[in-house]
C-alpha positions as CSV (number, residue, x, y, z in Angstrom):
1,M,16.2,28.6,79.7
2,D,12.7,29.9,79.0
3,E,9.6,27.7,79.1
4,G,9.4,27.3,75.4
5,K,12.9,25.9,75.1
6,K,12.4,23.6,78.1
7,L,9.3,22.1,76.4
8,A,11.0,21.8,73.1
9,K,14.0,19.9,74.8
10,K,11.6,17.7,76.8
11,T,9.7,16.9,73.6
12,L,12.9,16.0,71.7
13,N,14.1,13.8,74.6
14,R,10.7,11.9,74.7
15,G,11.2,11.3,70.9
16,F,14.8,10.1,71.6
17,W,13.8,7.7,74.2
18,L,10.9,6.2,72.2
19,A,13.3,5.6,69.2
20,F,15.8,4.2,71.7
21,C,13.4,1.7,73.0
22,A,12.3,0.7,69.5
23,S,15.8,0.1,68.4
24,A,16.5,-1.9,71.6
25,L,13.4,-4.1,71.0
26,W,14.8,-4.8,67.5
27,G,18.0,-5.8,69.1
28,V,16.2,-8.1,71.6
29,S,14.2,-9.6,68.6
30,G,17.4,-10.4,66.7
31,T,18.9,-12.3,69.7
32,V,15.6,-14.2,70.2
33,L,15.5,-14.9,66.4
34,Q,18.8,-16.7,66.6
35,V,17.1,-19.1,69.1
36,V,14.1,-19.7,66.8
37,A,16.2,-20.0,63.7
38,K,19.1,-22.3,65.0
39,N,17.8,-24.1,68.2
40,L,14.0,-24.6,67.8
41,N,14.0,-25.9,64.2
42,I,11.2,-23.6,62.9
43,P,11.0,-23.6,59.1
44,A,11.8,-20.1,57.6
45,M,8.9,-19.7,55.3
46,W,6.4,-20.9,58.0
47,F,7.9,-18.5,60.6
48,I,7.9,-15.5,58.2
49,A,4.3,-16.3,57.0
50,T,3.3,-16.4,60.7
51,R,5.2,-13.3,61.7
52,T,4.1,-11.2,58.8
53,T,0.4,-12.2,58.9
54,V,-0.1,-11.8,62.8
55,A,1.8,-8.5,62.8
56,G,-0.1,-7.1,59.7
57,I,-3.4,-7.9,61.3
58,I,-2.4,-6.3,64.6
59,L,-1.0,-3.2,63.0
60,L,-4.0,-2.7,60.9
61,A,-6.3,-3.2,63.9
62,V,-4.3,-0.5,65.7
63,G,-4.6,1.8,62.6
64,L,-8.3,1.1,62.4
65,I,-8.8,2.1,66.0
66,V,-6.6,5.3,66.2
67,L,-7.0,6.7,62.5
68,P,-10.0,7.9,60.5
69,S,-11.7,5.1,58.9
70,K,-11.7,6.9,55.5
71,E,-7.8,6.4,55.4
72,F,-7.9,2.7,56.0
73,F,-8.3,1.6,52.4
74,A,-7.0,4.9,50.8
75,V,-3.8,3.4,49.3
76,F,-5.8,0.9,47.3
77,K,-7.6,3.6,45.3
78,N,-4.4,4.6,43.5
79,W,-2.9,1.7,41.2
80,K,0.5,3.2,41.4
81,D,0.6,3.5,45.1
82,L,-0.8,-0.1,45.3
83,L,2.1,-1.3,43.1
84,T,4.5,0.6,45.3
85,L,2.9,-1.1,48.4
86,V,3.2,-4.6,46.9
87,S,6.9,-3.9,45.9
88,F,7.4,-2.9,49.6
89,A,5.9,-6.0,50.8
90,V,7.9,-8.3,48.5
91,F,11.2,-6.7,48.0
92,G,11.4,-4.9,51.4
93,L,9.6,-6.7,54.1
94,L,9.4,-10.3,52.8
95,A,12.9,-10.3,51.3
96,N,14.5,-8.7,54.3
97,M,12.9,-11.1,56.7
98,F,13.9,-14.1,54.6
99,T,17.5,-13.0,54.2
100,F,18.0,-12.0,57.8
101,F,16.5,-15.2,59.1
102,H,19.0,-17.2,57.0
103,A,21.9,-14.8,57.8
104,I,21.3,-15.7,61.6
105,K,20.6,-19.5,60.9
106,T,23.8,-20.0,59.0
107,G,25.8,-17.6,61.0
108,N,24.9,-15.7,64.2
109,S,22.5,-12.8,65.3
110,S,25.3,-10.4,66.1
111,T,27.1,-10.5,62.8
112,A,23.8,-10.5,60.9
113,T,22.5,-7.5,62.7
114,I,25.7,-5.6,61.9
115,L,25.7,-6.6,58.2
116,Q,21.8,-5.5,58.0
117,Y,22.8,-2.2,59.8
118,L,24.9,-1.5,56.7
119,S,21.6,-0.6,54.9
120,P,22.2,3.3,54.9
121,L,25.5,2.5,53.1
122,F,23.6,0.6,50.5
123,I,21.3,3.4,50.0
124,M,24.2,5.8,49.5
125,I,25.7,3.5,47.0
126,G,22.4,3.2,45.1
127,L,22.1,6.9,44.9
128,I,25.6,7.3,43.6
129,L,25.1,4.6,41.0
130,F,21.6,5.4,39.9
131,T,21.1,9.2,40.4
132,K,23.2,12.2,39.8
133,K,24.5,12.3,43.4
134,K,28.1,13.1,43.5
135,T,30.5,11.1,45.8
136,S,31.4,13.2,48.8
137,R,34.3,12.9,51.3
138,V,31.7,11.6,53.7
139,D,30.6,9.0,51.5
140,V,34.2,7.6,51.0
141,I,35.1,7.9,54.7
142,S,31.9,6.0,55.7
143,F,32.4,3.4,53.0
144,V,36.0,2.7,54.0
145,L,35.3,2.7,57.8
146,A,32.4,0.2,57.2
147,L,34.5,-2.0,55.1
148,I,37.2,-2.1,57.7
149,G,34.6,-2.8,60.4
150,V,33.0,-5.6,58.7
151,V,36.2,-7.3,57.8
152,L,37.2,-7.2,61.5
153,M,34.0,-8.7,62.5
154,I,33.7,-11.5,60.0
155,T,37.3,-12.5,60.5
156,R,37.6,-11.7,64.3
157,G,40.9,-10.1,63.4
158,D,42.4,-13.2,61.5
159,I,42.1,-11.9,57.9
160,G,43.0,-15.3,56.4
161,H,39.9,-17.0,57.9
162,L,36.2,-16.2,58.1
163,S,34.5,-16.5,61.6
164,I,31.2,-17.4,60.0
165,P,30.4,-19.4,56.8
166,F,30.8,-17.3,53.5
167,V,27.1,-18.1,52.7
168,S,26.2,-16.3,56.0
169,V,28.1,-13.2,54.9
170,L,26.2,-13.3,51.6
171,W,22.7,-13.6,53.4
172,G,23.9,-10.9,55.6
173,V,24.7,-8.5,52.8
174,G,21.4,-9.5,51.2
175,S,19.6,-8.4,54.5
176,G,21.5,-5.1,54.3
177,I,20.5,-4.5,50.7
178,T,16.7,-5.5,51.3
179,A,16.8,-3.3,54.6
180,A,17.8,-0.5,52.3
181,L,14.8,-1.2,50.0
182,Y,12.6,-1.5,53.1
183,V,13.5,2.1,53.8
184,V,13.5,3.6,50.4
185,I,10.5,1.9,48.6
186,P,7.8,3.2,51.0
187,Q,9.0,6.7,51.6
188,S,6.5,8.2,49.0
189,L,3.6,6.2,50.6
190,I,4.6,7.2,54.1
191,A,4.6,10.9,53.1
192,K,1.0,10.4,51.7
193,Y,-0.5,8.0,54.1
194,H,0.0,7.0,57.6
195,G,3.0,4.7,58.4
196,I,1.1,2.4,60.6
197,L,-1.3,1.5,57.6
198,I,1.4,1.2,55.2
199,T,3.4,-1.2,57.3
200,G,0.3,-3.0,58.3
201,W,-0.8,-3.6,54.7
202,G,2.7,-4.4,53.7
203,M,3.0,-6.9,56.4
204,L,-0.4,-8.4,55.6
205,I,0.4,-8.7,51.8
206,A,3.8,-10.2,52.7
207,G,1.9,-12.7,54.9
208,I,-0.6,-13.6,52.1
209,I,2.3,-14.2,49.7
210,S,4.2,-16.4,52.1
211,N,1.1,-18.5,52.9
212,F,1.2,-19.5,49.2
213,F,4.6,-21.1,49.8
214,S,4.2,-22.3,53.3
215,P,0.6,-22.1,54.7
216,I,0.7,-21.6,58.4
217,W,-2.2,-24.0,58.8
218,V,-0.6,-26.9,56.8
219,N,1.9,-29.1,58.7
220,P,2.8,-26.6,61.4
221,P,5.9,-27.4,63.5
222,K,5.4,-28.9,66.9
223,M,5.2,-26.0,69.3
224,S,6.8,-26.1,72.7
225,T,6.7,-23.4,75.4
226,A,10.0,-22.1,74.0
227,S,8.7,-21.9,70.5
228,I,5.7,-19.9,71.5
229,L,7.6,-17.5,73.7
230,G,10.3,-17.0,70.9
231,I,7.9,-16.4,68.1
232,G,5.6,-14.3,70.2
233,T,8.6,-12.1,71.3
234,V,9.7,-11.5,67.8
235,I,6.1,-10.7,66.5
236,L,4.9,-8.6,69.5
237,L,8.1,-6.9,70.7
238,G,10.4,-7.0,67.6
239,T,7.8,-6.3,65.0
240,V,4.5,-4.6,66.3
241,S,5.8,-2.8,69.5
242,A,9.0,-1.5,67.9
243,F,7.4,-0.2,64.9
244,L,4.8,1.6,66.8
245,L,7.3,3.2,69.1
246,M,9.4,4.3,66.1
247,V,6.4,5.7,64.4
248,L,5.4,7.6,67.6
249,S,9.0,9.0,68.1
250,T,8.7,10.8,64.7
251,K,6.0,13.0,66.2
252,Y,8.5,14.3,68.8
253,T,12.0,14.4,67.3
254,T,14.0,14.7,64.1
255,A,15.1,12.0,61.7
256,A,18.9,13.0,62.7
257,I,18.2,12.0,66.4
258,I,16.3,9.0,65.4
259,S,19.2,7.7,63.2
260,I,21.5,8.0,66.2
261,T,19.4,5.5,68.1
262,D,19.9,2.9,65.3
263,A,23.2,2.1,67.0
264,V,21.3,0.6,69.9
265,Q,20.1,-2.4,67.9
266,P,23.4,-4.1,67.0
267,F,24.9,-3.5,70.4
268,T,21.7,-4.8,72.2
269,T,22.0,-7.9,70.1
270,L,25.7,-8.2,70.7
271,V,25.5,-7.9,74.5
272,L,22.5,-10.2,74.8
273,S,24.2,-12.8,72.5
274,V,27.3,-12.8,74.9
275,I,25.1,-12.9,78.1
276,F,22.4,-15.4,77.1
277,L,23.7,-17.3,74.0
278,H,27.3,-17.5,75.3
279,Y,28.6,-15.9,72.2
280,A,32.4,-15.6,72.6
281,V,33.4,-12.1,71.4
282,N,36.9,-10.9,71.0
283,L,38.6,-7.6,70.8
284,P,38.8,-7.2,67.1
285,E,35.2,-8.0,66.8
286,I,34.3,-5.5,69.2
287,I,36.4,-2.9,67.5
288,G,34.8,-3.8,64.1
289,A,31.4,-3.3,65.5
290,V,32.2,0.0,66.8
291,I,33.8,1.1,63.6
292,V,30.7,0.1,61.5
293,V,28.3,1.9,63.9
294,L,30.6,4.9,63.7
295,A,30.6,4.7,59.9
296,I,26.8,4.6,59.6
297,Y,26.5,7.3,62.3
298,V,29.0,9.6,60.2
299,L,26.8,8.9,57.1
300,N,23.6,9.6,58.6
301,R,24.7,12.7,60.5
302,Y,27.0,14.6,58.2
303,D,26.0,13.4,54.6
304,T,23.6,16.2,53.7
305,E,24.4,16.7,50.1
């Protein structure tokens, strides 16, 4: 192997591991979020307002340091781009965090993460319904596999009974749909502006809107050491650090390779839930999780039409 190929392989490997770490941090965040949502009695809107506001400020501060100053407010100079940014903040970031929080609060982090992981499937369905994209064999196979996997997970192999409340399933599906919007809405902006700034402004706008409903300075919950550590972990590791690593990975590797690392998130959450939250997982549930991950991998890897 010549030096050029060795360097190219080393670069791809660097990108893979950066994306791997980002996905793992999101998985850690999902597990910690279960503790915040179910055990620490933190109000949903107050938590989301805090998370988005703090994360937005940190991401924008990073952007201000590492990017040219002329790019900082560029998105505000085009009203169509600004409207897209607000839509991303409301229907992507804010809606996704709200539905995911309640999916975990009413159910568990493992199942909620798997349901949110279905977002590429919802993107595919949206393309079929609202564009001229034809249904391919890969689309059908992915949809059927994902459906089988989800059924196994939410019933744990007992088809007649749900292992989580039905409302949790609805919240989880909602988090999958909003995660799809989170991906689709800002694509034109990220192609035109820097991803750090788009996500930073999106987070801050979501935070400002959240503060209208639950100002973080009005009647804040009583904070314990566990609360501070939990919220800090979700914000710093699961939001800021994970996003920065993922953005950095795009400089070294391809979208196809990055999509493979997405599977790390649900499995990280599942393993950590079993170890630290004493989540009792059974064989049908494990098989269901594997099938869902396989379905999304097939959709991401082979659907190129």
